[in-house]
TIRO-755130 format. One line per 10 residues: their letters; for each residue x, y, z of N, C-alpha, C. Coordinates in Angstrom, 3 decimals. Layout:
A	X,Y,Z,X,Y,Z,X,Y,Z; ... .
END
This chain:
MNTLTLNVSG	33.270,-7.005,-41.850,33.372,-7.330,-40.524,33.889,-6.177,-39.717; 33.309,-5.909,-38.484,33.910,-5.050,-37.561,34.666,-5.637,-36.376; 35.601,-5.036,-35.776,36.344,-5.583,-34.584,35.882,-4.816,-33.383; 35.508,-5.636,-32.367,35.136,-5.096,-31.141,36.150,-5.748,-30.168; 36.755,-4.692,-29.234,37.553,-4.939,-28.283,36.995,-4.801,-27.000; 37.131,-5.906,-26.026,36.394,-5.733,-24.688,37.431,-6.012,-23.629; 37.352,-5.586,-22.628,38.168,-5.921,-21.348,37.192,-6.876,-20.362; 37.643,-8.063,-20.257,36.891,-9.002,-19.474,37.587,-9.436,-18.233; 36.861,-9.399,-17.175,37.516,-9.759,-15.867,36.794,-11.223,-15.466; 37.564,-11.839,-14.596,37.157,-13.271,-14.168,37.799,-14.341,-14.932 .
MSCMGCVNSV	38.659,-14.097,-15.945,39.481,-15.242,-16.612,40.572,-15.460,-15.841; 41.034,-16.603,-15.578,42.255,-17.043,-14.843,42.904,-18.092,-15.309; 42.411,-18.723,-16.503,43.169,-19.958,-17.020,42.904,-20.043,-18.296; 43.511,-20.968,-19.182,43.354,-21.279,-20.358,41.987,-21.821,-20.614; 41.299,-22.507,-19.521,39.945,-23.086,-19.732,39.098,-21.876,-19.806; 39.451,-20.769,-19.054,38.479,-19.772,-19.197,38.469,-18.966,-20.639; 39.772,-19.049,-21.047,40.034,-18.404,-22.563,39.199,-19.256,-23.455; 39.123,-20.749,-23.395,38.446,-21.365,-24.210,36.959,-21.191,-24.145; 36.620,-21.089,-22.948,34.971,-20.848,-22.588,34.767,-19.617,-23.354; 35.325,-18.510,-23.117,35.066,-17.337,-23.717,34.886,-17.369,-25.209 .
KNLVGALPGI	35.996,-18.027,-25.805,35.945,-18.357,-27.297,34.735,-19.115,-27.683; 34.413,-20.089,-26.893,33.124,-20.937,-27.275,31.924,-20.100,-27.119; 31.871,-19.396,-26.036,30.383,-18.582,-25.839,30.343,-17.554,-27.096; 31.248,-16.885,-27.327,31.135,-15.783,-28.229,31.066,-16.425,-29.791; 31.930,-17.525,-29.989,31.938,-18.088,-31.274,30.764,-18.794,-31.580; 29.800,-19.018,-30.599,28.615,-19.869,-30.853,27.498,-18.734,-31.586; 27.828,-17.462,-31.394,26.856,-16.470,-31.997,26.950,-16.510,-33.653; 25.890,-16.103,-34.180,25.873,-16.067,-35.525,26.641,-14.727,-36.040; 27.541,-14.631,-37.104,28.084,-13.671,-37.520,29.441,-13.429,-36.877; 30.057,-14.182,-36.326,31.233,-14.129,-35.627,32.366,-14.710,-36.562 .
GGVRVDLASG	33.330,-13.776,-36.943,34.420,-14.182,-37.795,35.660,-14.784,-37.197; 35.788,-14.386,-35.935,36.932,-14.854,-35.055,37.040,-14.076,-33.702; 37.557,-14.945,-32.633,37.746,-14.508,-31.209,39.088,-14.555,-30.864; 39.839,-13.570,-30.463,41.201,-13.577,-29.917,41.131,-13.148,-28.387; 41.679,-13.969,-27.512,41.545,-13.655,-26.144,43.050,-13.604,-25.564; 43.399,-12.605,-24.923,44.709,-12.305,-24.327,44.439,-12.512,-22.672; 44.773,-13.493,-22.313,44.560,-13.807,-20.776,45.279,-12.946,-19.844; 46.560,-12.384,-20.108,47.267,-11.638,-19.417,46.660,-10.188,-19.300; 46.095,-9.744,-20.302,45.540,-8.270,-20.266,44.111,-8.466,-20.013; 43.388,-9.479,-20.300,41.901,-9.579,-20.122,41.308,-8.916,-21.344 .
RVEVSHDPAQ	41.982,-8.862,-22.507,41.413,-8.269,-23.701,40.836,-9.332,-24.486; 39.628,-9.097,-25.094,38.985,-10.058,-26.001,38.660,-9.165,-27.207; 39.232,-9.556,-28.302,38.964,-9.055,-29.623,38.084,-9.898,-30.517; 36.973,-9.426,-30.922,35.868,-10.164,-31.628,35.657,-9.546,-33.081; 35.886,-10.344,-34.087,35.625,-9.918,-35.459,34.255,-10.272,-35.676; 33.444,-9.430,-36.167,31.828,-9.856,-36.211,31.294,-8.994,-37.252; 30.016,-9.536,-37.611,29.243,-8.866,-38.844,28.209,-8.175,-37.833; 28.139,-6.790,-37.747,27.300,-6.021,-36.826,25.766,-6.307,-37.177; 25.396,-6.662,-38.410,24.148,-7.034,-38.768,23.617,-8.436,-38.111; 24.450,-9.297,-37.874,24.111,-10.654,-37.204,24.473,-10.616,-35.673 .
ASPEAIRAAI	25.752,-9.959,-35.311,26.129,-10.067,-33.862,26.382,-8.719,-33.366; 25.430,-8.092,-32.614,25.556,-6.801,-31.911,26.469,-6.857,-30.925; 27.135,-5.688,-30.671,28.036,-5.666,-29.392,27.363,-6.071,-28.146; 26.042,-5.676,-28.063,25.277,-6.061,-26.876,25.158,-7.492,-26.867; 24.960,-8.197,-27.951,24.829,-9.765,-27.893,25.971,-10.233,-27.489; 27.121,-9.728,-27.967,28.535,-10.325,-27.543,28.770,-10.092,-26.097; 28.420,-8.988,-25.679,28.647,-8.852,-24.164,27.731,-9.644,-23.184; 26.475,-9.915,-23.713,25.540,-10.726,-23.024,25.980,-12.141,-23.077; 26.643,-12.626,-24.101,27.181,-14.007,-24.204,28.281,-14.184,-23.209; 29.192,-13.178,-23.122,30.420,-13.426,-22.151,29.807,-13.351,-20.812 .
EGGGYQVVE	28.910,-12.603,-20.516,28.388,-12.395,-19.050,27.595,-13.529,-18.802; 26.985,-14.072,-19.692,26.260,-15.381,-19.411,27.034,-16.519,-19.054; 28.215,-16.445,-19.262,29.112,-17.530,-19.117,29.751,-17.171,-17.695; 29.247,-16.188,-17.075,29.943,-15.938,-15.689,31.081,-15.022,-15.623; 31.495,-14.214,-16.720,32.583,-13.403,-16.845,31.960,-12.002,-16.666; 32.907,-10.927,-16.439,32.287,-9.572,-16.561,32.928,-8.698,-17.604; 32.277,-7.877,-18.128,32.807,-7.094,-19.295,32.944,-5.737,-18.558; 34.269,-5.315,-18.564,34.571,-4.105,-17.721,34.687,-2.962,-18.778; 33.974,-1.872,-18.620,33.845,-0.557,-19.339,35.166,0.139,-19.131 .
END
């Protein structure tokens, strides 16, 4: 498993945290998702053969949030 850390904007409440967890967690190959609302950091444990960083970013952005580089 690899760990991908992303900065995500647009999260303002625990509902947003749960939404991001659900969006990413629905992808195949995801081992776990940790979201820190205060910092906007999302840490994803994933199998790169099943869930690419691009797919993870797309899932988050598809939910209406922005991944900040």
